[in-house]
MARMARMI-696975 format. One line per 5 residues: number of its first residue (from 1); their letters; for each residue y, x, z of C-alpha. Coordinates in steps of 0.5 Angstrom, whole numbers, plus 2048, in hexadecimal, padded with zeros to 3 digits. Each point is the difference from the previous one (the first is absolute). Layout:
N
NUM	A	Y:X:Z | ...
This chain:
694
1	MVRIG	865:850:7D3 | 805:802:805 | 805:7FA:800 | 807:801:802 | 804:7FA:803
6	GLASG	807:801:7FF | 802:806:804 | 804:802:7FA | 803:7FA:7FD | 801:7FC:807
11	MDIDQ	7FD:7FA:7FD | 7FA:7FC:803 | 7FB:802:7FB | 7FA:7FD:804 | 803:7F9:800
16	MVKDL	802:801:7F9 | 7F9:801:7FE | 7FD:7FA:804 | 805:7FB:7FC | 7FE:803:7FA
21	MKAER	7F9:7FF:801 | 801:7F9:803 | 803:7FE:7F9 | 7FA:804:7FD | 7FB:7FC:804
26	MPLNK	802:7F9:7FE | 7FB:7FF:7FB | 7FB:803:804 | 802:7FB:806 | 7FF:7FA:7FA
31	IKQKK	7F9:803:7FF | 7FE:800:807 | 803:7F9:801 | 7FC:7FD:7FA | 7FA:803:803
36	QVLEW	801:7FD:806 | 801:7F9:7FD | 7FA:801:7FC | 7FC:802:807 | 803:7F9:803
41	QRDDY	7FE:7FC:7FA | 7F9:803:800 | 7FF:7FE:808 | 802:7F9:7FE | 7FB:7FF:7FB
46	RAMNL	7FB:803:804 | 802:7FB:806 | 7FF:7FA:7FB | 7FA:803:7FE | 7FD:800:807
51	LLQDF	803:7F9:800 | 7FC:7FE:7FA | 7FA:804:803 | 800:7FB:806 | 800:7FA:7FC
56	RSELT	7FB:802:7FC | 7FB:801:806 | 802:7F9:802 | 7FE:7FE:7F9 | 7F9:803:800
61	QMKLT	7FF:7FC:806 | 802:7FA:7FD | 7FB:801:7FA | 7FB:7FF:805 | 7FC:7FA:802
66	TKYRA	801:800:807 | 807:7FE:7FF | 7FE:7F9:7FD | 7FA:7FF:803 | 801:800:807
71	RTTAS	7FB:7FB:803 | 7FF:7FC:806 | 7FA:7FD:803 | 7FE:7FA:805 | 7FA:7FF:804
76	TDEAR	7FE:7F9:802 | 7FD:804:806 | 802:806:802 | 7FC:801:806 | 7FA:800:7FB
81	VTATA	802:803:7FA | 807:804:7FE | 802:803:7FA | 806:804:7FC | 801:801:7F9
86	SSAAS	802:806:7FC | 804:7FF:7F9 | 7FA:801:7FD | 7FD:7F9:802 | 801:7FA:7FC
91	QSSYS	803:7F9:803 | 7F9:7FD:802 | 7FC:7FD:805 | 7FA:802:804 | 7FB:7FC:804
96	IEKVE	7FC:803:806 | 7FB:7FB:801 | 7FC:804:806 | 800:807:803 | 7F8:800:802
101	QLASA	801:807:803 | 806:805:802 | 7FF:807:7FE | 7FE:805:806 | 800:807:801
106	ATRTS	7F9:804:801 | 800:802:807 | 7FB:805:804 | 800:801:807 | 7FD:805:805
111	KEPIL	7F9:7FE:803 | 802:801:807 | 806:802:804 | 802:807:800 | 801:800:808
116	ANSTD	7FB:803:805 | 801:7FA:804 | 803:7F9:800 | 805:803:806 | 803:806:7FC
121	KIDPS	806:7FF:7FB | 802:805:7FB | 807:802:7FF | 801:800:7F8 | 806:805:801
126	QSLRS	7FC:805:804 | 7FB:805:7FD | 7F9:7FF:7FF | 7FE:806:803 | 804:7FE:807
131	QQSKI	7FC:7F9:800 | 7F9:802:7FE | 7FD:7FE:807 | 803:7F9:7FE | 7FD:800:7F9
136	KDGGS	7F8:7FE:7FF | 7FD:807:7FF | 806:803:7FF | 7FE:806:805 | 7FA:801:7FC
141	FGWSQ	803:800:7F9 | 7FF:806:7FB | 807:802:7FE | 800:805:7FA | 803:807:801
146	GVVDR	805:802:7FB | 808:7FF:7FE | 802:7FA:7FC | 806:802:7FC | 804:7FD:7FA
151	AVLAA	803:803:7FA | 805:7FD:7FB | 801:803:7F9 | 803:7FF:7F9 | 7FC:803:7FA
156	DGTSN	804:804:7FC | 7FC:7FE:7FA | 7FD:807:7FE | 7FC:802:807 | 7F9:7FF:801
161	PIAIG	7FD:802:805 | 806:7FE:805 | 801:803:807 | 801:7FB:805 | 804:805:804
166	LKAGE	7FB:802:806 | 803:805:805 | 7FD:807:801 | 7F9:800:804 | 7FF:7F8:7FE
171	EISIT	7FA:7FE:7FC | 7FD:7FA:7FE | 7FB:7FC:803 | 7FB:800:7FB | 7FB:7FC:804
176	ALSEM	805:7FA:800 | 802:800:7F9 | 7FD:7F9:7FF | 805:7FE:806 | 806:802:7FC
181	TVKVG	805:7FC:7FB | 804:803:7FA | 804:7FB:7FC | 804:801:7FA | 806:7FB:7FF
186	GKVFK	7FC:7FB:804 | 7F9:801:7FC | 7FB:802:805 | 7FB:806:7FE | 7F9:802:803
191	VVGEG	801:807:804 | 7FA:805:7FE | 7FE:807:801 | 802:806:7FD | 7FC:801:7F9
196	ATLGD	7FE:7F9:800 | 800:7FC:7F9 | 806:7FC:800 | 801:7F9:7FD | 806:7FD:7FE
201	DDVSL	801:7FD:807 | 7FE:806:804 | 804:806:803 | 7FD:807:803 | 803:803:806
206	SKDGK	7FE:807:802 | 800:803:807 | 807:803:7FF | 803:7FA:7FE | 800:7FF:7F8
211	LTFKT	7FF:7FA:7FD | 7FD:800:7F9 | 801:7FA:7FB | 7FC:7FF:7FA | 806:7FE:7FD
216	VPPKD	807:803:802 | 804:7FB:803 | 807:7FE:7FD | 806:803:801 | 804:7FD:807
221	ASIKV	7FA:7FC:802 | 7FF:7FF:807 | 7FA:803:803 | 7FE:7FE:807 | 7FA:804:804
226	DYVIK	7FD:7FE:807 | 7FC:806:802 | 7FC:803:805 | 801:808:802 | 7FB:803:805
231	QKLDT	805:802:805 | 807:801:801 | 805:806:802 | 806:7FF:803 | 805:806:802
236	KTFTE	806:800:804 | 805:806:802 | 804:7FE:806 | 807:801:7FE | 802:7FF:807
241	AGKEM	7FC:800:807 | 7FC:7FA:800 | 7FA:7FC:803 | 7FE:7FB:7FA | 7FD:800:7F9
246	QLSKA	7FF:7FB:7FC | 7FA:7FF:7FB | 801:7FD:7F9 | 7FA:7FC:801 | 7FE:7FB:805
251	GIAVD	7F9:7FD:802 | 7FE:807:802 | 7F8:801:801 | 7FD:804:806 | 7FC:805:7FC
256	ETFSL	7FE:807:800 | 805:801:7FA | 806:7FF:804 | 803:807:802 | 807:802:802
261	KVTSG	802:807:7FF | 807:802:804 | 803:807:7FE | 806:802:804 | 802:807:7FF
266	TDINF	7FA:804:800 | 7FC:7FB:805 | 7FB:7FC:7FC | 7FC:7FA:804 | 7FB:7FB:7FD
271	YELDP	800:7F9:803 | 7FB:7FA:7FF | 7FF:7F9:802 | 7FC:7FE:806 | 7FC:7FA:7FE
276	ASLDV	7FE:7FF:808 | 808:7FE:801 | 800:7FB:7FB | 804:7FA:802 | 7FF:7FA:7FC
281	AKGTV	805:7FB:802 | 805:805:800 | 7FE:804:7FA | 800:807:802 | 7FC:806:801
286	KLVDK	801:807:804 | 802:806:7FC | 7FC:806:803 | 800:808:7FF | 7FA:802:7FC
291	NTNDV	7FF:806:805 | 802:7FD:807 | 7FF:7F9:7FF | 807:7FF:803 | 803:7FA:7FF
296	KGEIN	806:801:7FB | 803:7F9:7FE | 7FD:7FA:7FD | 800:7FC:7F9 | 802:7F9:7FF
301	LNTGK	7FA:7FE:7FB | 804:7FA:7FE | 806:803:7FE | 7FE:808:7FF | 805:802:805
306	ISFID	7FF:806:804 | 803:802:807 | 7FF:807:803 | 800:801:807 | 804:807:7FF
311	EQAKD	806:800:7FC | 7FF:804:7FA | 805:805:7FE | 805:800:7FA | 7FC:803:7FA
316	TVAEV	7F9:7FE:803 | 7FC:7FE:7FA | 7FB:7FA:801 | 7FA:7FF:7FB | 7FC:7FA:801
321	TYTQE	7FA:7FE:7FC | 7FD:7F9:801 | 7FD:7FA:7FD | 801:7F9:800 | 7FC:7FA:802
326	YSAFS	800:7FC:7FA | 7FC:7FA:7FC | 7FF:7FE:7F9 | 7FF:7F9:7FE | 801:7FB:7FA
331	ITSQT	801:7F9:7FE | 7FE:7FD:7FA | 802:7F9:7FD | 7FF:7FC:7FA | 807:7FD:7FD
336	SKGEV	803:7FD:7FA | 800:807:7FD | 7F9:802:802 | 7FD:804:805 | 805:804:804
341	KEKFL	7FE:806:805 | 804:803:805 | 7FF:806:804 | 803:802:807 | 800:806:805
346	INSAE	802:7FF:807 | 800:804:806 | 7FF:7FF:807 | 807:800:802 | 802:7FA:7FC
351	SMNQI	801:7F9:803 | 7FD:7F9:7FE | 807:7FF:7FD | 800:806:7FC | 7F9:7FF:7FD
356	VNKVN	802:7F8:7FF | 806:802:7FC | 7FD:806:7FC | 7FB:7FA:7FD | 805:7FB:7FF
361	SSNAG	805:805:7FD | 7FA:802:7FB | 7FE:7FE:7F9 | 7F9:7FD:803 | 802:7F9:7FF
366	VSMFF	7FF:7FE:807 | 803:7FF:807 | 7FE:802:806 | 801:7FC:807 | 7FE:803:807
371	DTFTG	800:7FA:805 | 802:803:807 | 7FD:7FA:804 | 7F9:800:7FD | 7FF:807:7FE
376	NVSLT	7FE:7FE:7F9 | 802:803:7F9 | 801:7FC:7F9 | 801:802:7F9 | 803:7FB:7FC
381	RTETG	801:800:7F8 | 807:800:7FE | 7FF:7FC:7FA | 7FD:7F9:801 | 7FA:7FE:7FB
386	KFGNT	7F9:801:7FF | 7FE:807:7FD | 7F9:802:801 | 7FC:806:7FE | 7F8:801:800
391	TGMEI	7FF:801:807 | 804:7F9:801 | 805:803:805 | 807:801:7FF | 802:805:805
396	QTDGD	7FC:806:802 | 801:805:805 | 7FD:807:800 | 800:806:805 | 7FE:801:808
401	FMTGI	807:7FE:802 | 800:7F9:7FD | 7F9:7FF:803 | 800:804:807 | 807:7FF:802
406	LKFSD	802:7F9:7FC | 7F9:7FD:800 | 800:7FE:7F9 | 7F9:7FF:7FD | 7FD:7FE:7F9
411	DPSLE	7FE:7F9:803 | 802:7FB:7FB | 801:7FB:805 | 806:804:803 | 803:7FE:7F9
416	KGGEN	804:7FA:7FE | 800:800:7F8 | 807:7FE:7FD | 800:7FA:7FC | 804:7FD:7FA
421	AVFTI	805:7FA:800 | 7FC:7FA:7FD | 804:7FB:7FE | 801:7FB:7FA | 807:800:7FC
426	NGLST	801:7FB:7FA | 7F9:7FE:801 | 7FD:807:7FF | 7FC:803:806 | 802:807:800
431	ERNSN	800:806:805 | 805:806:802 | 7FF:806:804 | 807:7FE:804 | 803:7FA:802
436	TFEMN	806:802:7FC | 7FF:801:7F9 | 804:7FF:7F9 | 7FF:7FB:7FB | 804:800:7FA
441	GVTFT	806:802:803 | 7FF:7FC:806 | 7FE:803:807 | 7FC:7FC:804 | 7FF:801:808
446	LKQEF	7FA:7FC:803 | 801:7FE:807 | 7FB:7FB:803 | 7F9:7FE:7FE | 7FF:7F9:7FE
451	ETGPA	7FC:7FB:7FC | 802:7F9:801 | 807:7FD:800 | 805:800:7FA | 800:806:7FB
456	VSVSI	806:805:801 | 805:800:7FA | 804:806:7FE | 805:7FF:7FB | 804:805:7FD
461	NNDSS	807:7FE:7FD | 806:804:7FD | 805:802:805 | 806:7FE:7FC | 805:802:806
466	KVFDN	7FE:807:800 | 800:800:7F8 | 807:7FD:800 | 802:806:805 | 7FE:805:7FC
471	IKEFV	803:7FE:7FA | 807:7FF:804 | 7FF:807:803 | 7FF:802:7F9 | 807:7FD:7FD
476	NKYNE	804:802:806 | 7FE:807:7FE | 801:7FF:7F9 | 807:7FE:802 | 801:806:804
481	LIDKI	7FF:804:7FB | 804:7FD:7FB | 806:800:805 | 7FF:807:801 | 800:802:7F9
486	QKKTG	806:7FB:7FE | 804:804:806 | 7FF:806:7FD | 801:7FF:7F9 | 806:7FC:802
491	EERYR	804:805:804 | 807:802:7FE | 801:807:7FD | 805:804:803 | 802:805:7FA
496	NYTPL	805:803:804 | 7FC:802:805 | 7FC:806:7FE | 7FC:805:804 | 804:804:805
501	TDDQR	800:807:7FE | 800:806:806 | 807:800:800 | 801:7F9:801 | 7FB:800:805
506	ESLSD	804:805:804 | 806:7FB:800 | 7FD:7FA:802 | 7FD:7FE:807 | 7F8:7FE:801
511	KQQEL	802:7F9:800 | 804:800:7FA | 7FB:804:7FC | 7FB:7FA:802 | 804:7FB:7FD
516	WEEKA	802:804:7FA | 7F9:801:7FE | 7FE:7F9:801 | 805:7FE:7FB | 7FE:805:7FB
521	KSGLL	7F8:7FE:801 | 802:7F9:7FF | 7FE:7FD:7F9 | 7FC:805:7FD | 7FB:7FB:7FE
526	RRDPI	805:7FB:7FE | 7FE:7FC:7FA | 7FA:804:7FF | 7FC:7FE:7FA | 7F9:802:803
531	LGSVL	801:7FC:806 | 804:7FA:7FD | 7FA:800:7FB | 7FB:7FF:806 | 804:7FA:803
536	NNMRM	800:7FD:7F9 | 7F9:801:7FF | 7FE:7FD:806 | 804:7FA:7FF | 7FC:7FF:7FA
541	NFSQP	7F9:801:803 | 802:7FA:805 | 803:7FC:7FB | 7FB:800:7FA | 7FA:7FB:801
546	VTNDK	7F9:802:802 | 7FB:7FE:7FA | 7F9:801:801 | 7FA:7FB:801 | 800:801:808
551	VSTMF	807:7FE:801 | 801:7F8:7FF | 807:7FE:7FC | 802:7FD:806 | 801:806:804
556	NQMAK	801:806:7FB | 807:801:801 | 804:802:806 | 804:7FA:800 | 7FA:7FB:800
561	LGITT	7FE:804:807 | 806:7FF:803 | 803:807:7FF | 807:801:7FC | 805:805:800
566	TGNYL	806:7FF:804 | 806:7FC:7FD | 805:806:801 | 7FF:805:7FA | 804:805:804
571	EGGKL	7F9:801:804 | 7FD:803:7FA | 7FA:7FB:800 | 7FE:7FF:807 | 7FB:7FB:801
576	EISET	7FF:7FA:805 | 7FB:7FB:802 | 7FF:7F9:800 | 7FB:800:806 | 7FE:7F9:7FF
581	KLRKA	7FE:801:7F9 | 7FD:807:801 | 7FB:7FD:805 | 7FE:7FA:7FC | 7FE:804:7FA
586	IEENP	7FC:805:805 | 7FD:7FA:803 | 7FF:7FC:7F9 | 7FD:806:7FC | 7FF:807:804
591	EAVEN	7FC:803:7FA | 806:7FF:7FB | 805:802:805 | 7FC:807:801 | 7FF:801:7F9
596	FFRGD	807:7FF:7FE | 802:805:805 | 7FA:805:7FF | 7FC:7FE:7FA | 7FF:805:7FB
601	GTTDG	800:800:7F8 | 801:805:7FA | 807:7FD:7FE | 806:7FF:805 | 800:7F9:7FF
606	QKGIM	7F9:800:802 | 801:804:806 | 802:7FE:807 | 807:801:803 | 7FD:806:805
611	HRLYD	7FD:804:7FA | 807:7FF:7FC | 804:802:805 | 7FB:806:802 | 801:802:7F8
616	TVNKT	807:800:800 | 801:804:807 | 7FB:805:7FE | 804:801:7F9 | 806:800:804
621	MDQLK	7FE:805:805 | 7FD:805:7FA | 807:7FF:7FD | 804:802:806 | 7FB:806:801
626	AKAGN	801:803:7F9 | 807:7FF:802 | 801:803:807 | 7F9:802:802 | 7FD:800:807
631	SFSTQ	800:805:806 | 7FA:803:7FD | 803:801:7F9 | 803:807:7FD | 806:800:7FD
636	QQFAI	7FD:800:7F9 | 7FC:7FA:801 | 806:7FB:800 | 806:7FF:7FC | 805:801:805
641	GRTLK	7FD:806:803 | 800:803:7F9 | 808:7FF:800 | 800:803:807 | 7FC:806:7FE
646	GLDTS	805:801:7FA | 806:7FF:805 | 7FD:805:804 | 800:805:7FB | 807:7FF:7FE
651	INSFE	802:801:807 | 7FC:806:801 | 804:803:7F9 | 806:7FD:802 | 800:804:807
656	KRLVQ	7FE:806:7FD | 806:800:7FB | 805:7FE:806 | 7FD:807:803 | 802:804:7FA
661	VEDRY	807:7FC:7FF | 802:802:808 | 7FE:807:7FF | 804:800:7F9 | 806:7FD:804
666	WRQFT	7FF:805:806 | 800:806:7FA | 807:7FD:7FD | 803:800:807 | 7FD:806:802
671	AMEKA	803:804:7FA | 807:7FD:801 | 800:802:807 | 7FE:807:7FE | 806:800:7FB
676	IQRSN	805:7FE:805 | 7FE:805:804 | 800:805:7FB | 807:7FE:7FE | 802:800:808
681	QQSVY	7FE:807:800 | 804:802:7FA | 806:7FD:803 | 7FF:803:806 | 7FF:807:7FD
686	LMNQF	807:7FF:7FB | 804:7FE:806 | 7FD:806:804 | 802:804:7FA | 807:7FD:800
691	SNGQ	801:801:807 | 7FE:808:800 | 805:801:7F9 | 806:7FE:804
């Protein structure tokens, strides 16, 4: 529609329409203000609900025994026996008459030092290969050839077989299947060849790297695979000229598998290793041309770094096929959970420190130690106690590396078996696998062996100070809740301060708007019946006596425990504590105090204070949620939301009507302008006619 703005009449039609529409919008502004007030009120209700939610969490804790059964322990000889107690421990005493034997862990040692001679010392941080001359039989030890790798996968719950992700040209070493490990969620599976009949604990591994289980692993289960492939192919394209190439593996084997193909443009050259140039101390060997036998560089076997004599041009492609020197071994230990066996794969570039750490961080249940002074190695079970098997040995080793390098053997005399702690407590002779053990909620630690002298007495008592502090802390949090609800329901309501309209905001500064809204938001929950009800109900919860068989009549009311409401009624029922009276009640009858607060029952009268308060708070939270919802609620799910939805509908309808009203005003003024314009044209025409007639 074409709008004519006062060209003929000379009036400011735009301003006149704006003024008229301002009057028309007044009812709409009132609806929007009502909506804003409801949104503020909704947010206030939700804030109160969050306060109650936090308090409910505190009530949940106060319903637990740990808040009332804090225990202290005392030992008459802490050099011999110490103890701690949980809330499950009853107030009691124990007498440890003697400790005939402390628990010890099984230990197995190497049969001899691993040193080639007594003057040699091995650096545990350096590779085994670089120190093979210092290791007894190190030079003649037969390392296996292959490439050790690991895959960590997540099961999808449907695939079977599952590919471990071999690269092109890689192939599983079928002859080494017994050395490989597959774990699903920590459970160990025995690796068998392709086509074998599978048991529940078996998994087959094919040449192309596919695992097949009898039962498909569950979705998202972690699958860890330690495997061996026949050989590795590493490729590097030089993005710029250079002399170095880093292989992805270390501990490189000097064997016929090694081959280096270098392609630069149309030139193709093949290099191999020269075994005669091997420098054991440095761990290096020369690279020579297969055709001319000219030296072209060298490789560090310990690190896998290749250094060329001549600079390789940009875009040169180097392809290396190689194997590692590796070895496999296993450790089996008898533990409290039964027999545990762990397999290990290592390479010649690894140091003693790395091997020790690998064993100690595994699930083998043992701790390995290498003594640099003597050159001996030991394995100690991480658990104390006696756990036997049919062979009588609690730690067993298997594999050429354990016998050939670390010098372990099956000689039973090299193992000292684990022993249980043997002691007498309260006249009863008994044993435990560990020197630290639990009885009836009390954890004892035996520190010394003794068979004579006075018995060690351990007493378990109630920690009344801790219980008092727990109750006092709860009362403080209750008072904080009361204070916040009181302040909110007692706020002054400034009815003259309605939410600002857009026009009003334009005439105020930011600070003025902030102060205005502070007044407008005040008192939206003044004298709210839901919040007023929860205050009254919580006061009733505290004031009524607890009547059940577990609470003495001497301690069945708050006042009898030294907890009363403050004298100032304006504080809304805040509590105050008589410290002397409450401490005395806790010391005289801790069970009655506990049941007064956390005792349960079928009626309110039988229920302890915490259960009553919990029920009251829960009911109030449900009422507030029905009234104002929460951040996850849709408008249709709570009362204020449904009102807001209705207001939104009214606002949308009103705004559509205002568009129509504004269009009507413009049509009327446009018609007026056109009429005035026609009148003006007629006047001009008549004047011109009169002028021509003269």
